[in-house]
The first five atom37 places (N, CA, C, CB, O) and aatype in JSON, in Angstrom:
{
  "aatype": [20, 20, 20, 20, 20, 20, 20, 20, 20, 20, 20, 20, 20, 20, 20, 20, 20, 20, 20, 20, 20, 20, 20, 20, 20, 20, 20, 20, 20, 20, 20, 20, 20, 20, 20, 20, 20, 20, 20, 20, 20, 20, 20, 20, 20, 20, 20, 20, 20, 20, 20, 20, 20, 20, 20, 20, 20, 20, 20, 20, 20, 20, 20, 20, 20, 20, 20, 20, 20, 20, 20, 20, 20, 20],
  "atom_mask": [
    [1, 1, 1, 1, 1],
    [1, 1, 1, 1, 1],
    [1, 1, 1, 1, 1],
    [1, 1, 1, 1, 1],
    [1, 1, 1, 1, 1],
    [1, 1, 1, 1, 1],
    [1, 1, 1, 1, 1],
    [1, 1, 1, 1, 1],
    [1, 1, 1, 1, 1],
    [1, 1, 1, 1, 1],
    [1, 1, 1, 1, 1],
    [1, 1, 1, 1, 1],
    [1, 1, 1, 1, 1],
    [1, 1, 1, 1, 1],
    [1, 1, 1, 1, 1],
    [1, 1, 1, 1, 1],
    [1, 1, 1, 1, 1],
    [1, 1, 1, 1, 1],
    [1, 1, 1, 1, 1],
    [1, 1, 1, 1, 1],
    [1, 1, 1, 1, 1],
    [1, 1, 1, 1, 1],
    [1, 1, 1, 1, 1],
    [1, 1, 1, 1, 1],
    [1, 1, 1, 1, 1],
    [1, 1, 1, 1, 1],
    [1, 1, 1, 1, 1],
    [1, 1, 1, 1, 1],
    [1, 1, 1, 1, 1],
    [1, 1, 1, 1, 1],
    [1, 1, 1, 1, 1],
    [1, 1, 1, 1, 1],
    [1, 1, 1, 1, 1],
    [1, 1, 1, 1, 1],
    [1, 1, 1, 1, 1],
    [1, 1, 1, 1, 1],
    [1, 1, 1, 1, 1],
    [1, 1, 1, 1, 1],
    [1, 1, 1, 1, 1],
    [1, 1, 1, 1, 1],
    [1, 1, 1, 1, 1],
    [1, 1, 1, 1, 1],
    [1, 1, 1, 1, 1],
    [1, 1, 1, 1, 1],
    [1, 1, 1, 1, 1],
    [1, 1, 1, 1, 1],
    [1, 1, 1, 1, 1],
    [1, 1, 1, 1, 1],
    [1, 1, 1, 1, 1],
    [1, 1, 1, 1, 1],
    [1, 1, 1, 1, 1],
    [1, 1, 1, 1, 1],
    [1, 1, 1, 1, 1],
    [1, 1, 1, 1, 1],
    [1, 1, 1, 1, 1],
    [1, 1, 1, 1, 1],
    [1, 1, 1, 1, 1],
    [1, 1, 1, 1, 1],
    [1, 1, 1, 1, 1],
    [1, 1, 1, 1, 1],
    [1, 1, 1, 1, 1],
    [1, 1, 1, 1, 1],
    [1, 1, 1, 1, 1],
    [1, 1, 1, 1, 1],
    [1, 1, 1, 1, 1],
    [1, 1, 1, 1, 1],
    [1, 1, 1, 1, 1],
    [1, 1, 1, 1, 1],
    [1, 1, 1, 1, 1],
    [1, 1, 1, 1, 1],
    [1, 1, 1, 1, 1],
    [1, 1, 1, 1, 1],
    [1, 1, 1, 1, 1],
    [1, 1, 1, 1, 1]
  ],
  "atom_positions": [
    [[22.27, -81.44, -31.37], [21.79, -80.09, -30.9], [23.0, -79.24, -30.83], [21.03, -80.13, -29.48], [24.07, -79.72, -30.48]],
    [[22.86, -77.94, -31.17], [23.93, -76.94, -31.1], [23.67, -75.98, -29.94], [24.04, -76.15, -32.43], [22.56, -75.52, -29.66]],
    [[24.82, -75.72, -29.28], [24.78, -74.87, -28.02], [25.87, -73.75, -28.22], [25.1, -75.8, -26.63], [27.03, -74.0, -28.54]],
    [[25.4, -72.53, -28.01], [26.44, -71.41, -28.01], [26.88, -71.04, -26.7], [25.94, -70.17, -28.65], [26.06, -70.72, -25.84]],
    [[28.2, -71.07, -26.46], [28.72, -70.73, -25.1], [29.56, -69.45, -25.28], [29.61, -71.95, -24.44], [30.43, -69.35, -26.15]],
    [[29.24, -68.45, -24.4], [29.89, -67.15, -24.46], [31.02, -67.12, -23.51], [28.92, -66.02, -24.17], [30.82, -67.44, -22.34]],
    [[32.24, -66.75, -23.93], [33.41, -66.52, -23.11], [33.69, -64.99, -23.11], [34.65, -67.36, -23.65], [33.89, -64.35, -24.14]],
    [[33.69, -64.47, -21.83], [33.96, -63.03, -21.66], [35.04, -62.88, -20.65], [32.7, -62.24, -21.24], [34.98, -63.45, -19.56]],
    [[36.07, -62.09, -21.03], [37.22, -61.75, -20.27], [36.85, -60.72, -19.15], [38.33, -61.21, -21.21], [36.35, -59.63, -19.44]],
    [[37.1, -61.1, -17.9], [36.92, -60.21, -16.82], [38.27, -59.59, -16.39], [36.25, -60.94, -15.66], [38.97, -60.23, -15.6]],
    [[38.69, -58.39, -16.86], [39.89, -57.87, -16.64], [40.24, -57.73, -15.2], [39.97, -56.68, -17.3], [41.34, -58.03, -14.76]],
    [[39.23, -57.23, -14.44], [39.48, -57.08, -13.0], [39.83, -58.34, -12.16], [38.29, -56.47, -12.42], [40.68, -58.37, -11.27]],
    [[39.1, -59.34, -12.55], [39.36, -60.71, -11.81], [40.47, -61.43, -12.61], [37.95, -61.71, -11.73], [41.1, -62.33, -12.05]],
    [[40.72, -61.11, -13.78], [41.78, -61.89, -14.46], [41.28, -63.28, -14.94], [42.99, -62.09, -13.51], [42.06, -64.23, -14.96]],
    [[40.15, -63.4, -15.28], [39.52, -64.78, -15.61], [38.61, -64.58, -16.82], [38.64, -65.42, -14.34], [38.08, -63.5, -17.1]],
    [[38.46, -65.75, -17.51], [37.45, -65.92, -18.51], [36.11, -66.46, -17.82], [37.97, -66.91, -19.64], [36.19, -67.27, -16.89]],
    [[35.03, -66.05, -18.24], [33.79, -66.49, -17.68], [32.95, -67.0, -18.82], [33.08, -65.36, -16.89], [32.74, -66.36, -19.85]],
    [[32.48, -68.21, -18.55], [31.59, -68.88, -19.6], [30.09, -68.95, -19.09], [32.13, -70.41, -19.92], [29.8, -69.4, -17.98]],
    [[29.2, -68.49, -19.95], [27.86, -68.52, -19.74], [27.16, -68.98, -21.0], [27.39, -67.23, -19.3], [27.81, -69.06, -22.04]],
    [[25.89, -69.29, -20.97], [25.12, -69.65, -22.23], [23.63, -69.49, -21.97], [25.43, -71.15, -22.7], [23.11, -69.95, -20.95]],
    [[22.96, -68.82, -22.91], [21.49, -68.73, -22.98], [20.87, -70.08, -23.24], [21.07, -67.75, -24.06], [19.73, -70.33, -22.84]],
    [[21.64, -70.99, -23.94], [21.19, -72.37, -24.24], [21.34, -73.36, -23.23], [21.83, -72.85, -25.33], [20.76, -74.44, -23.31]],
    [[22.14, -73.03, -22.25], [22.43, -74.18, -21.07], [22.16, -73.55, -19.83], [24.01, -74.79, -21.01], [23.07, -72.94, -19.25]],
    [[20.98, -73.62, -19.32], [20.62, -73.08, -17.98], [21.5, -73.53, -16.83], [19.23, -73.46, -17.67], [21.72, -74.72, -16.61]],
    [[21.99, -72.55, -16.11], [22.84, -72.92, -15.01], [24.4, -72.92, -15.27], [22.42, -74.26, -14.58], [25.18, -73.14, -14.34]],
    [[24.84, -72.67, -16.52], [26.23, -72.7, -16.91], [26.81, -71.33, -16.54], [26.41, -73.03, -18.44], [26.48, -70.3, -17.13]],
    [[27.68, -71.39, -15.54], [28.55, -70.27, -15.18], [29.79, -70.84, -14.63], [27.89, -69.32, -14.18], [29.81, -71.42, -13.55]],
    [[30.86, -70.67, -15.4], [32.16, -71.36, -15.02], [33.15, -70.26, -15.19], [32.54, -72.69, -15.93], [32.87, -69.29, -15.88]],
    [[34.32, -70.38, -14.57], [35.41, -69.33, -14.86], [36.83, -70.01, -14.71], [35.29, -68.04, -13.81], [37.0, -70.97, -13.96]],
    [[37.79, -69.48, -15.43], [39.19, -69.98, -15.39], [40.02, -68.85, -15.91], [39.41, -71.33, -16.25], [39.59, -67.99, -16.67]],
    [[41.33, -68.93, -15.41], [42.26, -67.88, -15.95], [42.82, -68.31, -17.31], [43.46, -67.61, -14.94], [43.53, -67.54, -17.97]],
    [[42.51, -69.58, -17.75], [42.96, -70.02, -18.92], [41.86, -70.33, -19.92], [43.77, -71.13, -18.69], [40.93, -71.08, -19.6]],
    [[41.94, -69.78, -21.13], [40.85, -70.01, -22.06], [40.71, -71.58, -22.38], [41.12, -69.17, -23.39], [39.63, -72.16, -22.28]],
    [[41.81, -72.17, -22.75], [41.89, -73.62, -22.95], [41.29, -74.45, -21.86], [43.28, -74.01, -23.12], [40.51, -75.36, -22.13]],
    [[41.66, -74.14, -20.54], [41.15, -74.85, -19.52], [39.65, -74.59, -19.32], [41.91, -74.55, -18.35], [38.94, -75.49, -18.88]],
    [[39.2, -73.48, -19.62], [37.72, -73.18, -19.53], [36.86, -73.98, -20.57], [37.48, -71.64, -19.75], [35.71, -74.35, -20.34]],
    [[37.51, -74.21, -21.71], [36.91, -75.03, -22.89], [36.78, -76.46, -22.27], [37.92, -75.03, -24.32], [35.7, -77.04, -22.35]],
    [[37.76, -76.97, -21.71], [37.71, -78.31, -21.24], [36.62, -78.47, -20.01], [39.18, -78.72, -20.79], [35.91, -79.46, -19.91]],
    [[36.6, -77.53, -19.22], [35.71, -77.5, -18.11], [34.26, -77.47, -18.64], [36.02, -76.29, -17.19], [33.44, -78.27, -18.18]],
    [[33.93, -76.61, -19.57], [32.65, -76.58, -20.22], [32.3, -77.82, -20.96], [32.59, -75.46, -21.12], [31.14, -78.23, -20.87]],
    [[33.19, -78.5, -21.71], [32.93, -79.69, -22.34], [32.5, -80.82, -21.44], [34.05, -80.06, -23.08], [31.75, -81.72, -21.83]],
    [[33.02, -80.75, -20.2], [32.52, -81.73, -19.26], [31.31, -81.39, -18.48], [33.53, -82.02, -18.36], [30.62, -82.26, -17.95]],
    [[31.03, -80.08, -18.41], [29.92, -79.66, -17.6], [28.63, -79.7, -18.35], [30.16, -78.3, -17.09], [27.56, -79.91, -17.78]],
    [[28.75, -79.48, -19.7], [27.47, -79.37, -20.57], [26.65, -80.61, -20.45], [27.8, -79.14, -22.11], [25.46, -80.47, -20.17]],
    [[27.14, -81.82, -20.63], [26.17, -82.92, -20.63], [25.44, -83.11, -19.29], [26.86, -84.19, -20.99], [24.27, -83.51, -19.24]],
    [[26.18, -82.79, -18.19], [25.62, -82.95, -16.92], [24.46, -81.97, -16.65], [26.68, -82.8, -15.92], [23.41, -82.33, -16.12]],
    [[24.73, -80.65, -17.08], [23.75, -79.54, -16.87], [22.63, -79.88, -17.81], [24.37, -78.05, -17.18], [21.5, -79.74, -17.34]],
    [[22.71, -80.3, -18.99], [21.59, -80.61, -19.97], [20.85, -81.74, -19.34], [22.12, -81.02, -21.48], [19.62, -81.63, -19.26]],
    [[21.44, -82.82, -18.87], [20.7, -83.87, -18.15], [19.87, -83.38, -17.03], [21.63, -84.86, -17.61], [18.72, -83.8, -16.89]],
    [[20.4, -82.47, -16.21], [19.64, -81.87, -14.99], [18.43, -81.19, -15.57], [20.56, -80.77, -14.1], [17.37, -81.21, -14.94]],
    [[18.55, -80.56, -16.79], [17.51, -79.79, -17.44], [16.63, -80.58, -18.31], [18.08, -78.72, -18.21], [15.87, -80.02, -19.1]],
    [[16.73, -81.99, -18.19], [15.98, -82.87, -19.05], [16.14, -82.71, -20.59], [14.61, -82.7, -18.71], [15.17, -82.69, -21.36]],
    [[17.47, -82.61, -20.98], [17.81, -82.47, -22.4], [19.04, -83.37, -22.75], [18.12, -80.95, -22.74], [20.07, -82.93, -23.26]],
    [[18.82, -84.62, -22.44], [19.89, -85.62, -22.67], [19.99, -85.95, -24.16], [19.61, -86.93, -21.84], [19.0, -86.11, -24.87]],
    [[21.27, -86.04, -24.59], [21.51, -86.46, -26.06], [22.79, -87.28, -26.15], [21.62, -85.18, -27.04], [23.49, -87.4, -25.15]],
    [[23.11, -87.8, -27.21], [24.28, -88.64, -27.3], [25.48, -87.88, -27.81], [24.0, -89.81, -28.2], [26.61, -88.37, -27.76]],
    [[25.24, -86.67, -28.29], [26.33, -85.67, -28.72], [25.8, -84.28, -28.71], [26.88, -85.99, -30.15], [24.61, -83.99, -28.84]],
    [[26.83, -83.42, -28.55], [26.37, -81.94, -28.57], [27.49, -81.25, -29.45], [26.26, -81.22, -26.95], [28.67, -81.59, -29.44]],
    [[26.92, -80.21, -30.24], [27.83, -79.36, -30.99], [27.86, -78.03, -30.17], [27.33, -79.15, -32.55], [26.84, -77.42, -29.86]],
    [[29.12, -77.62, -29.83], [29.37, -76.46, -29.05], [30.05, -75.46, -29.84], [30.14, -76.78, -27.87], [31.05, -75.78, -30.48]],
    [[29.61, -74.24, -29.86], [30.17, -73.05, -30.49], [30.62, -72.17, -29.42], [29.18, -72.33, -31.4], [29.81, -71.77, -28.59]],
    [[31.89, -71.83, -29.36], [32.43, -70.93, -28.45], [32.65, -69.5, -28.97], [33.64, -71.47, -27.99], [33.42, -69.29, -29.91]],
    [[32.04, -68.58, -28.41], [32.18, -67.23, -28.82], [32.85, -66.4, -27.76], [30.88, -66.66, -29.17], [32.4, -66.28, -26.63]],
    [[33.95, -65.84, -28.19], [34.75, -65.09, -27.09], [34.8, -63.63, -27.3], [36.22, -65.58, -27.01], [34.71, -63.18, -28.45]],
    [[34.93, -62.78, -26.19], [34.91, -61.4, -26.27], [35.86, -60.89, -25.21], [33.5, -60.86, -26.1], [35.74, -61.22, -24.03]],
    [[36.82, -60.08, -25.64], [37.81, -59.49, -24.79], [38.11, -58.11, -25.33], [39.07, -60.36, -24.71], [38.33, -57.93, -26.53]],
    [[38.12, -57.15, -24.44], [38.46, -55.77, -24.7], [39.66, -55.34, -23.97], [37.34, -54.89, -24.37], [39.8, -55.49, -22.76]],
    [[40.58, -54.74, -24.82], [41.91, -54.22, -24.31], [42.03, -52.75, -24.69], [43.16, -55.06, -24.92], [41.56, -52.32, -25.75]],
    [[42.65, -52.01, -23.83], [43.04, -50.71, -24.18], [44.45, -50.57, -24.61], [42.79, -49.86, -23.12], [45.34, -51.0, -23.87]],
    [[44.74, -49.99, -25.77], [46.12, -49.93, -26.25], [46.48, -48.41, -26.25], [46.3, -50.61, -27.73], [45.7, -47.57, -26.69]],
    [[47.61, -48.12, -25.76], [48.15, -46.76, -25.79], [49.1, -46.45, -26.73], [48.68, -46.44, -24.66], [50.08, -47.18, -26.8]],
    [[48.99, -45.4, -27.55], [49.93, -45.12, -28.56], [51.14, -44.35, -27.95], [49.26, -44.34, -29.69], [51.0, -43.57, -27.02]],
    [[52.34, -44.63, -28.56], [53.57, -44.0, -28.05], [53.5, -42.64, -28.73], [54.95, -44.85, -28.4], [53.08, -42.46, -29.87]],
    [[53.94, -41.74, -27.94], [53.87, -40.41, -28.58], [54.2, -39.25, -27.69], [52.54, -40.19, -29.13], [54.17, -38.1, -28.13]]
  ]
}
């Protein structure tokens, strides 16, 4: 089964936030993108089992979004 995980950068809090429409209850955050990937990898099986969707393997697709403002020199 394939699950899409959205990572959005929260500029104010300085953290990445992970959510998913495919995995009910998934809301995690971390200041490090890579650390958040690892946290999600461990949380997904537990959350899916709680939602009666147990499987032997999972395909995760991570979609990230970050917006930055860049000022021109001039």
